[in-house]
N, C-alpha and C positions, 0 to 999 in steps of 0.2 A: 270615382263615380259618386255621384250625388243620389241617396237613397229616396225613392217616392215616402210622402208624408201618410199615405192612404195605400189600403190595400186596394192589389187588383180586384176589379169586381168580378162575382162568381160566375162560372159558364150559365149561359143561355139553355134554356129547356132543349132537350134533344142534340145540343151541339158534340164538337168532338173534345173528347181532353187527351193531352197530351202529357202524363205523369210519369214525371222521375222522382223515385225514391232515394233518401240519402239515410244511411243509416249504419248501423252494426247488426248483431244476431236477431235485435228487435222487426228490423226490416225484412230478413229472412225468414221471420216465425219460429225461430229455434225455441224449443219446449212446447210447441202445437203438436198435434197429432198428426200434422203434415207440413213438418219443415221443408222449407226450400232454401239449403245453407250452400248448395252449387251455384259458385256469382253466375249472373248474367244467362243463365237457362230458364226458358219458360216453365211457369209453375202453374198453370190455371187452377189447381186446386189448394192451394196453400192454404192455410188456417190462419198465418200470421195478418198482422191489422193491415198489412200492404194490400194481400190479396183478398180478403174480406174485402174491404171498401171498394178495390176496384169493380168486384162482383157485384156489390151493392149499387153502385154507381150507374154500371149496365144494364141493373135492374130499373132504375129507375129512369132509363131512356138514354143516357149518355152513350155516345160512341166512344171507349175508353182505349189507349194506348200505351200500358206501362213499361218503363224502363226502371227495373228493380237492382239499384246500383249497393246494395247493404252487401257490405264485407264483413264476417265473423270475427269477434275480438277487436273490429276498427275502434280508433278513437278520432278527434275531432281534427287534429292537426300531428305534425310532425314531432314538435316538442313533447306531446304526450306521450308519443309512440317512444322516443328516447328514453323519456321518464319509467315506463314500462320495462323497458329491456334493461334500463341500470338499475331496477331492484326485483329483474327475473318475473315481470307479471305479464300475461299473455297480451300482446298487443301487435298484429303482424301486419295492421294497415291504417289509414289515415283517411280521412276525410276529402283533406285539401288536396292531398297527392294521387290517393287512389279513387276518389268519385267524384270531385268538384270537375274535373278536364273532360267526364265524361257525361255531362249533363245533356238531354239530347237540346240541343238549340232552338227545337221547334214547342219547349216545353210550354205548359200554359199551368201548368201546379206543379209545385216542387213540396214535399214535403222532408223536413230533418227532427230527426231525433237523437239528440246527443246528449250525454252527461253522464250517463250509468256507469259505463266504463271508465270514465275518466274520474268519477269519485272513487270508482274501487283502484284505479291506479294509484291517487293521490293518498289513501289509506294503506296501500301497499308500502308507498315510501316511506310514510310516517311511521310505519312497523320496522322499515329495513333502519330507521335512524334519520329520515331526514326531518329536517326542520326541529331538531333537539331541543335548541334555546329558546323556540318559541313557534309552537305546532300551529297555535291559531295564526300567525303572522306569515306561516309557509301555506296553508290552506288558503288564506286570503289571497297569497301572490298569485298562487294556483287558479283560483277562481276568475283573477284579472288575465291570467295568461290563455283560459278559456274565453274571455270576453274578445280578446285581440283575433283569436283564430277563428272565431265565431264572424267576424267582421269579415275578414279575411276569406271567408268559407261563401257568405252572402253577396259579397262584392264579386266573388265569380263565378257564381250561378248567374247573377245579372248582366255579367259580361258575355254570358255565353247565350242565354234565352232572354234576356231585353228584361221585361219587367210581369214574369208570371205571378199568379198567385201563390206566396209562398205561407206554407202551414208549417210551423214550428211547435212541437210537444215539450212542456218544459219539464223539470226533471222532479219525479218524485223523492220525497225525504225516503231514502235509504233507510234509515235507521227505523224505520217502519214496516219493512219488509220482511218476510220470513227467513230471508236470509242472513238478517243479524241478530236472528231471536235470541242466540246463544252467546252474543259478541260482549265483550267487556262494555262498561259504560263509557271510558273513554273512546272504544270504537267509535259506539253508536255517535256520540257527541261529534267525533271529527268526520263522520259521514252525513250528518246533519249541517253543520255548518258548512261541508263544501255544496250538498244538493240545495240547500237551502238560497248560500251564496249566489252558486249557477242560476238557480230560478229567479229569484227577487233581481239581484242586481245586472244579467245578463240576458235571460230569454224573455222574460216579462218586458224589459225596457224596450225590445224589438217591435212592438205596437206601433212606437213614434218613426219607423221605418216602412210602415205597410206592410208588416208581417203580422197573419193571424196566429194566437197562440190558442194550443189547446193544453188547459190548465189542469196536468194529469198533479201538480203538488197540491190542489186543496179539494181533489175528488176521492171523497171516502173510498171508491171503489178499487183505489189504486193501493188499499192497505188491506183489502180482505184476502187474508191467506187461501183460500176457496178459488181466487183468481190467479195462482201462481201454479209453475211446474213443481216437480219435486225440488230442482235446484233452488228453490224459495228466491229467485233474481228475474226470471224469463216468465213471462205470463204462461199463461195455457189456452186453449181453446176459448174460455169465458172471458179471460181476461185480454187477450188479444180483440174480441167481439165488440166490448166496451170500446177499447181505444178506436176501432175502426169506425163504431159509429159516432163517434165525437168527430172523427177525419172526416165524413163525409158529411157531417154538418158543418165544419169549419168550409170545407170544399164549398157548399151550396147555398149558405145562408148568406144575407146582405146585412145581419144584424148579429153575427155570432159574439156570445158575451167576453168582454176583457178579462184578463186575470184576475186573481183576487189578491190586493194588495197584503193582506195578512189571511191568516187560518189558521186552527189549530194543527194541522198537521205539520206546521213551521217549527213546532215548540214541542216535538213529542216525548224527548229527554231534554233534561236540565240540566 
């Protein structure tokens, strides 16, 4: 399938938005005061970004039909799920097999958030001895695999729904999250290499394929400890609120800014 070179236009005022959300526990609002971790069950009061964005769009006069496909612990593809299983890391589903086939065929908006669980899977594999002779090369090979999976995912979405407005959230530098505050320098370097590689070589490049990117990597709010729940990985209500606001802007704006090519958060550790 040939990808469009420009993003589908934003919805017109007062129109109907058929919104499909693809993601993992981020899409269910895990870590918020009202998580919606049971899949495919309506959760109108959820405090994750998907639900907050939906309510915000409704308050702006849009008629929004939501299908949240988020699955807790999910990774982007079966290769990452197998890698997680190999190194005893939790990943009980993947987007390509468990979410992509169920995208609403009438979707006008699709959001995708992938990368966090994949970075953790890669670092778990490194901790288990993967890439022992060349850890940097191993990380880079997994970033390429992430890119291949993203292509499969996008092609599958468009095969089902035509040309919806697709919003992809890039990957923040996990080395700067509270989760890794006590990690070793080598662990932080590995997480940074994986996250920055996924953002710069995969997700940010999707602008050329008509995908609008929410730039979490270069947003200072992504690194505020006050925006995270007690696990240091999942956002709390305030963290999800800022993400939801950016998602709404990305859905409704015809001139949403392109992601930054470089920024301080890309080099948090040396």
